Structure formats: C-alpha cells, structure tokens
N, C-alpha and C positions, 0 to 999 in steps of 0.2 A: 747674544742672540741665539735662539734655538733654531729658527728657520730663517734662511736668507736666500732671496731670489734676486738676481740682477740681470736685467735685459733678456728675460726668457721669452722665447717664442715657441709656438706649437701649432700644429695644423692637422686637419682631417684630410688626408690625401693632398690634393692641390689647393685646398681651401685653408688659408691661414686664419687662425682663430685668436691667437695672442700675439701682440706686437710690442716686444721690449718691455715686459712687465717687471717692475721692481717691487719687492715686498719683503718685510721683515717682521718677525714675531719673537718676542722675548719669552723666556721661561716663565710660566705662570700667567701669561697675558691672554686676554680675550680680545680678538679682533673680529669685527663684522665686515663681511664682504657684500656690498650691495651693487645694484645695477639692474637695468631693464633686461627682459628676456633676450637672450642672444648676445649679451655683453661679454661673455667669456668666463663667467663665474665658475660654472661646473667644469669647464675645460681646464681652468687653473687648478682646481682640486684634483682632477684626473692626472694632470701633469705632475703634481706634487707626489701623488701616490704611485706613479709609475704605470698607470693605465694608458697613458698617452705619452709617446716619446717626446723628449725635449729636442727641439731642432736648433736652438741657439741660446746663448746665455749660460749662466751658472746657477745651480740650485744646490744648496747645502743644508744639511740637517745636523746640528751640533758639530759643525766643522767638517763633516764628511759629505763629499759630493754624492748626489743622487743620480747623476747623469747616466750611469751605466749599471744601475741596480734594478733588478726586476721587482715587480709589485709584491711578491711574497716576502722577499728579503727586506723590503722597505717596512712592511708590517713588523718584522722582527727587530728593526731598529727602533720602533716605537711610534709609528704613525698609523692611525686607523681612521676609517671614514664611515660615516653614516650616509649612504648614498640617497640621492633624490629618488623618491618612489619606493624606498625601503629595500627592495630587491631581496625579499626573503625567499628561502627555498620552500616551494609549495608542497613538496612531498615529505617534508620533515616537520616534526613537532616543535613546539616552542623550546623545549629543552634541547633538542637536537640542533636547532638553529643557533641557540646560544653557545653550545659546545663547539660549533664550527668556528666561532671566533677565537677559540682557545688553541686551535691547531698550531698556529705560529706564535703563540703567546710568549711574551717576556715574563720574567719573574715579577710578581707584584701582588697587590692585595685584592684585585678584582677576580672574583670567582662567582659561582652560581649563588652562593649565600648572600654576597654583597649586592648582586644585581636584584635579588628578591627583596632585600631590605630597601632598595631604591624604588622598585616597582613591585609591591606586594601582589598585585593582581596577576602577575606572570606566574607566580608559584601556584595559584589556583588553576591556571590554564596550562599547566606544565606539559601535559600529554596530548593536548589538542593540536591539530594542524595549525601552524603559525598563521597561515593566510585565511583561516576561518575567524580570526579575531577582528575586533573593530579596528578602524584605521588608527586610532590613537594607541591602542594596545599593540598593533603591529609596529608602530613607530618606537614604542618602548622596547620591543624585541630587537629592532635594528640597532638602537642605542646600546642595549645590553650586549649584543653580539660584538660590537666594536670595543666595548669596555673589557670584554673577556680577554682581549689580546694585551691588556695592561699597557695602553699607549701612554706616551709622554705628550703627544700632540693629537688632539681629536679634531677631525674635520667633519662638519655637519652641513649637509646640503639640503636646504629648504625643510627644516624640521616642522614648520607650521603648515606646509602646503596641504590643502584639502581637509584640514581638521577644524572642528568646531572650536570657538573661542575658549570654552571651558576646558577642553582637552589641551589646547595650546598652553594655557596658564599652568596646567598640571605638569606638563613636560618641562616647561621653562623653570618651574619651581624646583625641579630636580637638579638643574645644572649646578647650583652652588655646591651641592654635595659631591658632584662629580669632580669639581675643580678644587676641592679643599686640600688635596694632596699635592697641589702645585702643577697639575696638568695644564697645558696650554690649549686654547680653543680658537679655531678659525671657523667662523660660522657664516654660511650664506643665508641671507634672509630677505624676503621681499617686503616684509612689514618693517618699514623704516623705524617706527616708534619702538618696536621690540629690539631691533638692532642697536639703536642708540642706548636703550636702557641696559642692555646686557653687556655691552662692550666698553672697553677703555679707548679704543680707536676704531675709526671707520675708514675703509678703503672703498672707493667707488670705481667700477669699471664701466667704460663706454666703448663699444666696438673694439674690444680686445686690448684697450689701453687704460692705464690708471688716469682717471679724470679728476680725482680729488682724494686727499688723505688728510686726516686730522683727528684731534681728540674729540671723542663723542660729545662731550659737554660744551665744546667751543664752536662747533659748526652750526651755522644758521640754516634755516629751512631754504632760504634763497640759494645758498651755496650748494646745498645738496640737490635741490631741484635742477639747478643749472648743470651740475656734474652728471646727474642721472639722465636727464632728457636732452642735454645739449642745447638748451634754449635759455 
C-alpha cells in the first residue's frame, strides 16, 4: 500500500470534521472519494497533505508517518494536490504558476515540455496571467502545477466543478496519460458516474465517517444512494 490511514480524526478549531476514517490506496490505484457537501472530503485531502493537522489516528505514506511532517516536505515525499477552486496565483503567468509546482519537486519526467504535451493550449497561453484563462484552462494549469512536483500520489479535489461538460471530458481524457507511469490517484468528484468510470474503488464519506467502500463496478445505485444521503 502506498497510502494508509487508520482511525484518523481532524478538526477546525473546536469543530471535529473527521471521525476515525480508515483509507488505503495501492501503488498505481485510482480511488474516487464521494459524498455530499460537508461530508469531509476536502478535509481528508487537506489532512493527507499536511494543511490540516491530524488529531488522532495514523497516516502513512509508503511506510513513513506523515503525522509530524509539514506540507512542503510532504510534497517532497511525492504527494501533490489539485485544490478545489484551482487556487492559482493571480499575479503570475501560466508559466510562472507551473514553475511554482517545481520548487519542491522530486526527480522525475514531469517538466514544462511534458505538461505542454498533455495540455497544448497552455503553451499558447504561456505568458498570459493564469487567472485570465477560461475555467477549463485554469484547471489545466492547476493540474500541470501539481504534476511539476513529480508526485507519486496525486490528489484531485473537484476537477469538474463549474466546468462545461465538453471541458470536463477533455480534462478526464488526459488522466490516463498522467497515470501511465504508475502514479496513484485519489479523486474527489461530485459526479458519481464520472467517479465510477474513472476509479477502481469508491469510498463514500458521510458526516466525516466512511459510510461505504467497494469496487466501482460492483456497487449498486441503491448502495451508493444510501451511503451518500443516509436514507
């Protein structure tokens, strides 16, 4: 297993958001994380990346504890995140945003050239302010920035949020090329059909707890609906 979480809890101040979550992710595996708004999906990703402290439980990446490692060093270990809302640097160009991802980079094959092969439009927009691009193109910049760190595990938080269907298809069509070197992917997705198609396993969170886990091709709509909504 590349990532293992056992009984992890996390909180925002006095407000607990995760309650004893267990999660595992194998090398080269794609796992979809689903659940309603406020279920704890983004909180879980923030905990894995060190942006939110772990308050209980164990969290290991390739056998190494992440409990007392800060976010910058977690990137160096090989975990990168595409955050919800993209979070691009508005004062920087497309190129500069991408290069920011390489500051704590591991050695690997992802560089500007490979990102441009994945998303050719970004090379055409290279010197433009990143936040002046369309929503889909900004999402490509956010993905490219994460890849520039040469991660072993890529966390994607709501890739399809606010994007047109044709743009969503284009972005999801790029994922197999990203994964071809054996990278693992944990993806938060509201669109359950997309989540099922892309992943080998699905984990559903409800009110900060795992309510369902199973193989994507084996779970029924009824099981997912009950785990998702609690009815």
